[in-house]
C-alpha positions in Angstrom: 16.6 12.0 -20.5 12.8 11.4 -20.2 10.7 14.1 -18.6 8.9 12.4 -15.7 5.3 13.8 -14.9 4.2 14.2 -11.3 1.7 11.4 -11.4 4.5 9.0 -12.4 6.1 9.3 -9.0 3.1 7.9 -7.3 3.3 4.0 -6.8 0.1 2.2 -8.0 -1.4 -1.0 -6.6 -3.3 -3.1 -8.9 -6.6 -4.9 -8.1 -6.0 -4.8 -4.3 -9.7 -4.9 -3.6 -10.3 -8.5 -4.2 -7.0 -10.3 -5.2 -5.0 -9.4 -8.4 -4.1 -13.1 -9.1 -7.4 -14.9 -8.6 -9.1 -16.1 -11.9 -11.7 -13.3 -11.8 -9.0 -10.6 -11.9 -5.7 -11.9 -13.3 -6.5 -11.1 -16.8 -7.3 -7.5 -15.9 -4.2 -7.3 -13.8 -2.1 -8.3 -16.8 -3.8 -5.7 -19.0 -3.2 -3.0 -16.4 0.4 -3.9 -16.1 0.8 -3.6 -20.0 -0.9 -0.2 -19.8 1.8 1.0 -17.6 4.8 0.1 -19.9 7.0 3.3 -20.2 5.7 4.9 -17.1 7.9 5.7 -14.2 5.4 4.5 -11.6 6.3 1.5 -9.3 3.6 -1.0 -10.0 2.5 -3.2 -7.2 1.0 -6.8 -7.4 0.3 -8.1 -4.0 -1.6 -11.3 -3.5 -2.5 -14.1 -1.0 -3.8 -16.4 -3.7 -2.7 -19.7 -4.9 -2.9 -19.0 -8.6 -4.5 -21.5 -11.0 -2.5 -22.9 -14.0 -4.6 -20.5 -16.2 -3.5 -17.6 -14.1 0.2 -18.6 -14.3 0.0 -18.8 -18.1 -1.4 -15.3 -18.2 1.2 -14.0 -15.9 3.9 -15.3 -18.3 3.0 -12.2 -20.5 4.4 -9.9 -18.0 7.2 -12.0 -16.2 9.9 -10.4 -18.3 8.1 -7.3 -19.3 10.3 -4.3 -20.0 10.0 -0.7 -18.9 7.7 -1.4 -15.9 8.9 -1.2 -12.4 7.2 -4.1 -10.9 6.9 -4.8 -7.1 5.6 -8.4 -6.4 4.3 -9.1 -2.9 2.8 -12.0 -1.1 0.7 -11.7 2.0 1.7 -14.8 4.1 0.0 -15.1 7.5 -0.1 -18.8 8.3 -4.0 -18.6 8.6 -4.8 -20.9 5.6 -7.1 -18.4 4.0 -9.4 -19.9 1.3 -8.5 -23.3 2.7 -5.1 -23.2 1.1 -2.5 -24.8 3.2 0.8 -23.2 4.2 2.7 -25.6 2.0 0.5 -24.7 -1.1 1.2 -21.0 -0.4 4.9 -21.7 -0.1 4.9 -23.4 -3.4 2.9 -20.6 -5.0 5.5 -18.1 -3.6 8.4 -20.1 -4.9 6.8 -20.2 -8.4 6.1 -16.5 -8.4 9.6 -15.8 -7.3 11.0 -17.9 -10.1 8.8 -16.3 -12.6 9.4 -12.6 -11.6 12.8 -12.9 -10.0 11.7 -11.0 -6.9 9.4 -11.4 -3.9 8.4 -9.4 -0.9 6.7 -11.3 1.9 4.0 -9.3 3.7 3.4 -10.7 7.2 0.0 -9.0 7.5 -2.3 -9.1 9.3 -0.6 -10.2 12.6 -3.3 -11.1 15.1 -2.8 -11.7 18.8 -3.6 -15.2 19.6 -4.0 -16.4 16.0 -0.8 -16.1 14.1 1.8 -14.6 16.5 3.3 -17.8 17.8 7.1 -18.2 17.4 6.6 -21.3 15.2 4.6 -19.4 12.8 6.9 -16.5 12.8 9.9 -18.8 12.1 8.4 -20.5 9.2 7.2 -17.2 7.5 10.7 -15.7 7.9 12.2 -18.9 6.5 10.0 -18.7 3.4 11.4 -15.1 2.9 14.9 -16.3 3.4 14.4 -18.6 0.3 12.6 -15.9 -1.9 14.3 -12.7 -1.9 15.0 -12.0 1.8 12.6 -9.0 2.1 9.7 -9.0 4.5 7.3 -6.4 5.8 5.7 -6.8 9.2 2.3 -5.3 10.0 1.5 -4.1 13.5 0.2 -6.7 16.1 -3.6 -6.4 16.1 -6.4 -7.6 18.3 -8.8 -10.1 16.8 -11.1 -7.4 15.3 -8.1 -5.7 13.7 -9.2 -2.4 15.2 -6.5 -1.8 17.6 -2.6 -2.2 17.6 -1.1 -4.0 20.6 2.4 -4.0 22.0 4.4 -7.0 23.5 7.7 -8.8 22.6 6.4 -10.2 19.3 8.3 -7.7 17.2 11.4 -8.2 19.1 11.3 -12.0 18.5 10.4 -11.3 14.7 13.5 -9.0 14.3 15.8 -11.6 15.9 14.4 -14.3 13.7 15.0 -12.1 10.6 18.6 -11.4 11.7 19.3 -15.0 12.3 18.1 -15.9 8.8 19.7 -13.0 7.0 16.2 -11.6 6.1 15.9 -7.8 5.6 12.7 -6.6 7.5 10.7 -3.3 6.9 7.8 -1.6 8.7 6.1 -0.3 5.5 5.9 -1.2 1.9 7.1 2.3 1.1 10.5 1.5 2.7 11.0 -1.8 0.8 10.1 -0.1 -2.4 12.7 2.7 -1.7 15.2 -0.2 -1.0 14.4 -2.2 -4.3 14.4 0.8 -6.5 17.0 2.9 -4.7 14.7 6.0 -4.3 13.5 8.0 -1.4 10.9 6.5 1.0 7.6 8.3 0.2 6.6 8.3 3.7 9.7 8.9 5.8 12.3 10.6 3.7 10.2 13.7 2.8 9.3 15.0 6.3 11.8 17.9 6.2 11.3 18.7 2.5 10.0 22.0 1.1 6.9 21.2 -1.1 7.3 21.1 -4.8 4.7 21.0 -7.5 2.5 23.6 -5.8 1.1 24.4 -9.3 -0.4 20.9 -9.4 -2.0 21.4 -5.9 -3.5 24.7 -7.2 -4.9 23.0 -10.2 -6.4 20.2 -8.4 -8.3 22.7 -6.3 -6.9 22.1 -2.7 -7.4 25.2 -0.3 -4.2 25.7 1.6 -1.6 28.2 2.9 2.2 27.7 3.7 3.1 27.1 7.2 6.8 26.9 8.2 7.6 25.6 4.6 4.8 23.0 4.8 1.4 22.8 3.2 -1.4 23.5 5.6 -4.7 22.4 4.1 -8.0 23.9 5.2 -9.3 20.4 5.5 -8.4 17.0 4.3 -9.1 13.3 4.5 -6.3 10.8 5.2 -6.4 10.2 1.3 -6.0 13.8 0.6 -3.0 14.0 2.9 -1.5 11.0 1.2 -2.1 12.5 -2.3 -0.7 15.8 -1.3 2.4 14.2 0.3 3.2 12.1 -2.9 2.6 15.1 -5.3 4.8 17.5 -3.3 7.2 15.0 -1.6 6.7 16.9 1.6 4.9 16.5 4.9 1.4 18.3 4.7 -0.7 19.4 7.6 -4.3 20.0 7.9 -6.5 22.2 10.0 -9.4 19.6 10.0 -9.2 15.9 9.4 -12.5 15.1 7.6 -12.0 11.2 7.6 -9.5 8.6 8.6 -10.3 6.8 5.3 -7.9 7.0 2.3 -10.6 8.3 -0.2 -9.6 11.4 -2.0 -12.2 14.2 -1.8 -12.9 14.4 -5.5 -15.9 16.1 -7.1 -16.2 13.2 -9.4 -18.8 10.5 -9.0 -15.9 8.0 -8.6 -13.8 6.7 -5.8 -10.1 7.5 -5.8 -8.0 5.9 -2.9 -4.5 6.7 -2.0 -3.0 4.9 1.0 0.2 6.0 2.6 2.2 4.1 -0.1 -0.1 3.3 -3.1 -2.7 4.7 -5.4 -5.3 2.0 -5.8 -6.3 1.0 -9.3 -8.9 -1.7 -8.7 -11.9 -3.2 -10.1 -13.1 -3.9 -6.6 -14.7 -7.3 -7.3 -15.6 -10.1 -4.8 -12.6 -12.0 -3.5 -13.0 -15.7 -3.6 -10.4 -16.1 -0.9 -12.8 -14.8 1.7 -10.5 -14.1 4.5 -12.4 -14.3 7.9 -10.6 -11.2 9.2 -11.2 -9.0 6.2 -12.4 -5.5 7.2 -13.0 -4.2 3.7 -16.8 -4.6 4.2 -16.6 -2.0 6.8 -15.3 0.7 4.2 -18.4 2.6 3.0 -17.0 3.4 -0.4 -16.0 -0.1 -1.3 -19.4 -1.7 -0.4 -21.1 -1.1 -3.7 -18.2 -2.9 -5.7 -17.8 -0.1 -8.2 -14.2 0.5 -9.6 -11.7 2.3 -7.4 -8.9 4.6 -8.6 -7.6 5.0 -12.1 -4.6 4.8 -14.4 -2.1 7.3 -12.8 -2.1 9.6 -15.7 -5.8 10.2 -15.2 -5.1 11.8 -11.8 -4.7 15.0 -13.8 -8.5 15.1 -14.3 -9.4 15.0 -10.6 -10.8 18.2 -9.0 -11.2 18.6 -5.3 -14.5 19.5 -3.6 -14.8 23.2 -2.8 -16.1 22.9 0.7 -16.5 20.5 3.7 -19.6 20.9 5.7 -19.5 17.7 7.8 -18.2 16.9 11.3 -14.4 16.7 11.4 -12.6 13.9 13.2 -12.1 14.8 16.9 -8.3 14.4 17.2 -5.7 16.0 19.3 -2.5 16.7 17.3 1.0 16.6 18.7 1.5 20.1 17.5 -0.6 23.0 16.3 -2.0 21.2 13.3 -2.7 17.6 12.3 -0.3 15.5 10.4 -0.2 11.8 9.3 1.4 10.6 12.5 -1.5 12.1 14.4 -4.1 9.6 13.4 -1.9 6.6 12.3 0.5 4.7 14.4 4.1 5.9 13.5 6.6 3.4 12.2 10.3 3.8 11.8 11.9 3.7 8.4 14.1 0.7 8.3 17.0 1.0 5.8 19.2 -1.7 4.6 22.4 -1.3 2.5 
């Protein structure tokens, strides 16, 4: 049985800053997939592009690739980003589904007053019903995508999924767990005792143990996600240094780890140019330098020794800060 390294348990998302299947990135996306042959990582390709014929030809190289755990997603919103119609996107989804034998529809973003109508929800769920029956719903946001709202939209969405035989999930980590029959890396680890403490020591994190959980001296959201993935446990921190998902590395390079994915992205301009995109508001993405790395290169990261800045003003539910204190908690939806 193959020995699996700790960094192979971290899902990796390819070229997510920009779009992995547009003409300016698809060749690199294919190269990155090939470089991950034989690794245990789940490898995400999530797009909202309508690929060109040239892009489809390049994707044929990996459509039946062996020894790579691919996760194919499509962000379908009904907002006609890049001036592509809903029909054009539906045809692209069908073609990608036929090519890869899987599809996970990502109904994100969901924006109040723009794409939350019952008609739009119906047609998106119906596309999922024809292409794999998995759909992930993002929270309902205001028009600036800076605040989550609550109304009966999610209830209608769930009813629509049930009526069409579609499995719905709140986070990609949940559907990855379903697809590959593994634990959910966000929800199923909250009561675990941390493992791989030697890796946390080697990376240079400053911490103590607190009720069988790691308690970091300080951490960004990216650090908390990194530690959670390595230890498969729920870490806490005394200080939250940033709500952003950037890891606090000593290196002159940006490493990003969301709740579900390590980003490995060229971080190039996206020709789709979504009018709701908030990526330009994230400081470490503005200079268009590459983000992340091949997962094996995570071994070479070292964490900064100190944090001298101002911590995020946050009131935790308990004594110390955990992920659910600065993100809206989502239930783990499981399907048999």
